[in-house]
C-alpha distance (Angstrom), angle and dihedral (degrees) to the residues before:
residue distance angle dihedral
M1 . . .
E2 3.80 . .
A3 3.80 133.6 .
Y4 3.80 127.2 -135.2
I5 3.78 134.5 -171.3
T6 3.80 100.7 -130.1
A7 3.82 99.9 174.5
T8 3.80 138.8 13.2
A9 3.80 134.0 -161.1
A10 3.79 141.8 177.6
Y11 3.78 134.1 -165.2
L12 3.80 123.7 -163.0
P13 3.81 117.6 -177.3
G14 3.79 123.7 -126.4
D15 3.78 126.2 -24.4
P16 3.82 126.9 -30.4
V17 3.81 110.8 -87.2
V18 3.80 117.9 -141.1
N19 3.80 122.1 -151.0
E20 3.79 92.3 -104.4
D21 3.82 91.2 59.4
L22 3.80 99.4 51.4
D23 3.81 92.4 106.9
R24 3.82 90.4 58.6
Y25 3.80 90.1 61.0
L26 3.80 106.6 28.0
G27 3.80 98.9 30.6
S28 3.77 131.6 -108.8
V29 3.77 119.6 -59.6
A30 3.79 134.0 -153.5
K31 3.78 127.8 -126.1
L32 3.81 99.3 -73.1
S33 3.80 94.7 54.1
A34 3.80 92.7 38.9
R35 3.81 91.2 57.8
T36 3.80 91.9 48.6
R37 3.80 91.4 46.4
K38 3.79 92.3 52.4
L39 3.81 91.0 50.2
I40 3.82 94.8 48.1
L41 3.81 96.3 43.3
A42 3.80 91.0 49.9
G43 3.80 90.6 61.6
N44 3.80 108.6 30.1
G45 3.81 97.6 68.5
I46 3.82 94.2 -140.3
K47 3.81 111.1 145.3
T48 3.81 99.7 169.5
R49 3.80 135.1 11.8
Y50 3.81 138.2 165.3
Y51 3.80 132.4 -113.2
A52 3.80 128.9 -168.8
I53 3.80 88.2 -134.2
D54 3.80 131.3 113.1
P55 3.83 102.0 -131.9
A56 3.82 91.8 -154.0
S57 3.81 96.9 55.0
G58 3.80 102.2 18.8
E59 3.81 88.6 -130.7
S60 3.79 124.3 133.6
T61 3.79 115.8 -99.6
H62 3.82 95.7 -162.0
S63 3.76 138.3 18.2
N64 3.79 116.8 -133.4
A65 3.81 90.8 -104.0
Q66 3.81 90.2 51.7
L67 3.82 91.7 51.6
A68 3.80 91.3 51.3
A69 3.80 91.0 46.6
E70 3.81 90.7 52.4
A71 3.81 90.0 53.6
V72 3.82 90.0 51.1
R73 3.81 90.8 49.6
Q74 3.80 89.4 52.3
L75 3.80 87.6 50.2
Q76 3.78 93.4 50.9
R77 3.80 90.7 57.3
S78 3.81 90.7 63.1
A79 3.82 100.4 32.1
D80 3.80 126.9 78.3
A81 3.78 123.5 -93.9
V82 3.81 96.9 -99.1
P83 3.84 107.8 128.5
I84 3.80 118.7 -110.0
D85 3.79 108.8 -109.4
C86 3.82 99.1 171.8
L87 3.83 123.3 40.7
C88 3.81 116.1 -172.8
C89 3.80 117.7 -176.1
G90 3.80 128.4 -175.6
T91 3.80 128.7 -171.2
S92 3.78 141.9 145.5
S93 3.82 92.7 -149.1
P94 3.82 110.6 50.8
D95 3.78 116.4 176.4
Q96 3.82 92.5 -120.0
L97 3.78 141.5 10.2
L98 3.82 91.3 -116.6
P99 3.05 140.9 55.2
G100 3.77 104.4 40.6
H101 3.79 119.0 -95.5
A102 3.82 94.5 -117.8
S103 3.81 90.6 55.4
M104 3.80 89.5 54.2
V105 3.82 91.6 49.0
H106 3.81 89.8 49.1
G107 3.79 88.6 52.0
E108 3.81 91.9 51.0
L109 3.80 91.7 49.6
G110 3.79 95.1 47.5
I111 3.81 91.3 -152.7
P112 3.83 122.2 153.5
P113 3.84 121.4 -80.8
C114 3.80 115.1 -59.2
A115 3.79 140.3 153.6
V116 3.81 112.3 -82.2
V117 3.79 126.8 -159.5
S118 3.81 127.0 -177.7
T119 3.80 118.6 -159.9
A120 3.79 118.6 -157.4
G121 3.79 132.2 -156.0
V122 3.80 131.9 68.2
C123 3.82 131.1 -67.7
L124 3.80 94.1 -19.9
T125 3.80 94.0 62.7
G126 3.80 92.3 89.0
V127 3.81 91.2 56.4
T128 3.80 92.9 45.2
A129 3.82 87.9 52.5
L130 3.81 89.7 50.0
N131 3.80 90.3 47.9
Y132 3.81 92.4 52.6
G133 3.79 91.4 48.6
A134 3.81 91.7 49.1
M135 3.81 91.7 49.7
A136 3.81 91.6 48.8
V137 3.80 90.4 53.4
A138 3.82 94.9 42.1
L139 3.82 90.4 51.3
G140 3.78 91.9 49.9
Q141 3.80 93.1 -115.7
A142 3.80 91.9 119.8
K143 3.79 133.6 28.8
K144 3.79 92.4 -161.6
A145 3.80 126.4 19.4
V146 3.78 127.1 -178.4
A147 3.79 121.4 -157.1
T148 3.79 124.6 -167.4
G149 3.78 140.1 -174.4
S150 3.79 118.4 -164.3
E151 3.79 140.0 165.5
T152 3.79 138.2 -171.2
A153 3.79 94.7 -175.4
S154 3.81 90.0 154.7
S155 3.80 90.1 76.5
F156 3.82 87.4 67.7
L157 3.79 96.4 40.8
D158 3.78 112.7 56.0
T159 3.79 123.8 102.7
A160 3.81 93.3 -114.1
F161 3.82 91.4 58.1
F162 3.79 92.5 45.8
G163 3.79 91.0 48.8
K164 3.81 91.6 51.8
M165 3.80 90.8 48.8
S166 3.78 92.1 51.0
G167 3.79 94.8 44.3
A168 3.80 87.5 -128.5
P169 3.81 122.4 149.8
P170 3.83 113.5 -103.4
S171 3.80 91.2 -116.2
E172 3.80 92.5 61.2
P173 3.81 111.0 21.4
D174 3.76 98.2 148.2
T175 3.80 122.4 64.3
D176 3.79 136.0 116.6
S177 3.80 90.4 -101.0
H178 3.79 93.3 66.4
P179 3.82 112.1 81.5
A180 3.81 95.1 -156.8
F181 3.80 87.2 70.7
S182 3.80 95.0 57.5
F183 3.80 117.7 134.1
E184 3.82 89.4 -109.5
A185 3.82 89.4 63.4
E186 3.81 97.5 33.5
F187 3.82 91.2 52.8
L188 3.81 92.2 69.1
R189 3.77 94.6 37.7
W190 3.81 91.4 78.2
M191 3.82 95.8 36.8
L192 3.82 106.5 54.9
S193 3.80 132.3 70.7
D194 3.80 142.7 162.9
G195 3.78 134.5 -84.5
A196 3.78 146.3 112.2
G197 3.77 137.6 -136.5
A198 3.79 135.9 -175.2
V199 3.79 141.6 -169.8
C200 3.79 132.1 -160.0
I201 3.82 115.0 -136.3
E202 3.81 122.9 -161.7
A203 3.79 138.0 164.4
R204 3.81 94.0 -113.7
P205 3.79 135.0 38.4
T206 3.79 119.3 -106.0
A207 3.80 126.7 -101.0
A208 3.80 119.1 -47.8
D209 3.81 93.6 -101.0
R210 3.82 93.4 60.1
L211 3.77 131.7 62.8
S212 3.79 124.9 -121.5
L213 3.78 132.1 -175.5
R214 3.80 119.4 -127.1
I215 3.80 111.2 -143.4
D216 3.80 101.0 -134.0
W217 3.80 95.9 176.8
V218 3.79 145.4 -29.7
E219 3.81 121.8 -149.3
I220 3.82 124.0 -169.8
V221 3.80 120.9 -171.0
S222 3.81 127.2 -174.8
H223 3.80 126.4 -164.0
A224 3.80 95.5 -173.5
H225 3.80 90.0 118.2
R226 3.80 90.6 75.7
L227 3.82 108.8 16.0
E228 3.78 128.2 71.4
P229 3.83 123.5 -129.6
C230 3.78 114.9 -72.6
M231 3.82 105.5 176.2
Y232 3.79 119.0 32.9
A233 3.80 147.0 147.8
G234 3.79 132.5 -169.6
A235 3.79 89.6 39.0
L236 3.79 144.9 62.5
K237 3.78 126.1 -131.0
D238 3.80 119.5 -129.4
G239 3.79 128.1 -146.7
N240 3.81 91.1 -88.3
G241 3.79 93.5 56.9
R242 3.81 94.6 -105.8
L243 3.80 123.0 133.8
Q244 3.78 122.2 -126.2
G245 3.81 108.7 -156.8
W246 3.79 127.3 -130.4
R247 3.81 96.0 -107.2
E248 3.77 93.1 54.6
L249 3.81 91.3 44.2
I250 3.79 93.4 51.1
R251 3.82 92.0 45.4
S252 3.78 89.1 53.1
G253 3.80 91.8 52.0
C254 3.81 101.5 -96.6
G255 3.79 109.3 132.3
A256 3.78 136.4 171.2
D257 3.81 90.9 -53.0
R258 3.81 86.8 77.0
N259 3.85 91.4 60.0
I260 3.79 91.9 -124.1
F261 3.79 95.5 162.7
T262 3.79 102.6 45.3
I263 3.81 114.5 105.5
K264 3.79 108.6 -110.5
Q265 3.80 132.6 -165.8
D266 3.79 127.4 -163.5
A267 3.80 93.1 -141.8
R268 3.81 95.2 -173.0
L269 3.80 92.4 53.1
L270 3.80 90.1 44.9
N271 3.79 92.7 52.7
R272 3.80 92.2 48.0
E273 3.79 99.8 46.6
V274 3.80 114.5 20.3
I275 3.82 97.5 83.0
A276 3.80 99.2 25.1
T277 3.81 93.3 50.3
L278 3.79 105.9 29.8
V279 3.80 94.7 43.5
G280 3.79 108.3 15.7
Q281 3.81 96.1 44.7
S282 3.82 99.7 27.6
L283 3.78 108.6 41.7
P284 3.84 100.5 56.7
G285 3.80 93.9 63.4
I286 3.80 91.7 48.2
V287 3.81 91.8 48.0
A288 3.81 90.5 51.5
K289 3.82 94.0 44.9
H290 3.80 94.0 52.0
R291 3.81 97.4 30.2
L292 3.77 87.8 -124.2
S293 3.80 120.9 179.7
P294 3.82 125.7 -165.4
E295 3.80 90.2 -132.6
A296 3.83 89.7 64.9
I297 3.82 93.5 58.1
D298 3.80 115.5 94.7
W299 3.80 97.9 172.9
F300 3.81 130.4 26.9
L301 3.81 115.7 -162.5
P302 3.81 107.9 -171.8
H303 3.77 121.5 178.5
Y304 3.78 110.4 -146.1
S305 3.78 129.6 160.2
S306 3.79 98.6 -134.9
E307 3.80 141.8 16.4
Y308 3.79 83.5 -120.5
F309 3.81 87.6 79.9
R310 3.81 97.6 47.0
E311 3.80 98.4 88.0
P312 3.84 94.5 40.4
L313 3.81 87.7 51.7
A314 3.81 92.4 50.2
R315 3.80 90.3 46.8
Q316 3.80 92.8 50.0
L317 3.80 91.0 50.2
R318 3.81 89.2 53.1
D319 3.80 90.6 48.0
N320 3.81 87.9 53.0
D321 3.83 90.6 52.8
F322 3.79 88.1 -113.6
A323 3.79 101.3 109.3
L324 3.82 115.5 173.4
E325 3.80 115.7 -170.1
E326 3.77 110.6 -127.3
Q327 3.81 93.1 -118.8
R328 3.80 84.7 72.9
W329 3.82 92.6 53.7
F330 3.79 119.1 98.9
T331 3.80 119.4 -167.6
N332 3.80 135.6 146.5
L333 3.81 99.0 -168.4
S334 3.81 92.6 124.7
S335 3.82 94.3 55.7
K336 3.82 104.4 28.4
G337 3.82 101.0 31.4
N338 3.78 129.0 -141.9
T339 3.79 104.8 -46.5
G340 3.80 96.6 171.3
S341 3.80 112.8 -146.8
A342 3.82 90.4 13.1
S343 3.82 95.1 53.6
F344 3.81 98.2 88.0
F345 3.82 92.4 46.2
I346 3.82 91.6 49.2
M347 3.83 91.4 48.8
L348 3.79 92.3 46.4
H349 3.80 92.6 49.0
E350 3.80 92.6 51.1
L351 3.80 91.7 49.9
F352 3.82 92.7 42.7
D353 3.81 89.9 51.3
S354 3.81 95.6 44.0
G355 3.78 99.3 81.5
R356 3.80 89.9 -126.0
L357 3.80 98.0 109.3
R358 3.79 120.3 98.9
K359 3.80 132.0 -167.8
G360 3.80 111.9 -86.5
Q361 3.80 96.2 22.1
Q362 3.80 117.5 133.9
I363 3.80 125.8 -138.6
L364 3.79 121.6 -157.9
G365 3.79 114.5 -161.4
M366 3.80 124.8 -164.9
V367 3.80 122.2 -170.9
P368 3.80 117.2 174.7
E369 3.77 126.1 -177.2
S370 3.76 125.6 -163.0
G371 3.82 96.1 -156.0
R372 3.78 90.2 108.7
F373 3.80 95.0 -25.5
S374 3.77 115.6 -84.4
V375 3.78 132.0 147.5
G376 3.77 139.9 -162.6
Y377 3.79 125.6 -149.8
L378 3.79 122.4 -174.3
L379 3.78 135.9 178.2
L380 3.80 122.4 -147.9
T381 3.80 127.9 -176.5
V382 3.81 122.6 -153.9
V383 3.81 111.4 -125.2
């Protein structure tokens, strides 16, 4: 049995936010953060992004589960009436530790009983959710699966949250003495944003007058056996590259003043390994396994966090004898921002909805995550 993506959807909260309006949503910053922001924005290529924040009140407009549910509702408007019997939801920013994110999305939707699966991690969680849904359909366990990726990164990013994490007074939340405002945390503050996407997966393509995407294969590769954590939250990294989790830190007397819950990125490790490992050392085995040739690829949908990585990615593909001319690339980073686990779904929906797809075309997706360096590749065929 096969599995097909028969509908796609995306939901982005509020209005697009330009770089000049970041303070209205995330709060004003002092000199240290302003310098970091200028440096990051100069290189990441993001012109607009979306936040689930009311700029007037500073309050959240959506929880993560609500964002994902909105994407599923958008999906249901274009999909057939077959009930959802498997709901797979990925995110790196769930609203709570327990229950699972998919259970919360199911609760928001209020749909009849179904299987629910939550996938954990960072950017790759959307693809792992899609992979589970595809396997459930291909095995005959589900007639209709829905997979989502969603993020409310803004809840980690605003000045009020950073100030609470640093233990700093509200009047002066941003100085070198406050660890929450380290470059490792500030780096991601100007990179991440909010959004959700969803796909419907069924065993057959839709009617002849509508396109579907056959899921030919999904490959997920982890390099955690040899690389230390690079992006993390709810933990601190020691000098040996090991993470100490929040429960152990709190038990030992380390509270919020140690910025346990800010999202942190080891930018040096990221720069050294993300392309070399997740493309250079991951793609060749997948190409050989599936006898994949670059000439067969019509569309390349790469998720990357910053335009800074675009040329290194293109160069690594050439070095791997898998060159893909950039007219075959499709990305919306500049207009939709880096929405983590939702990014691939949001890209795919925009391409799917663009009228540019033709029967027989092949789409290669690439979604890396720097959490502890893993990557997902997937091949879709337009039918």
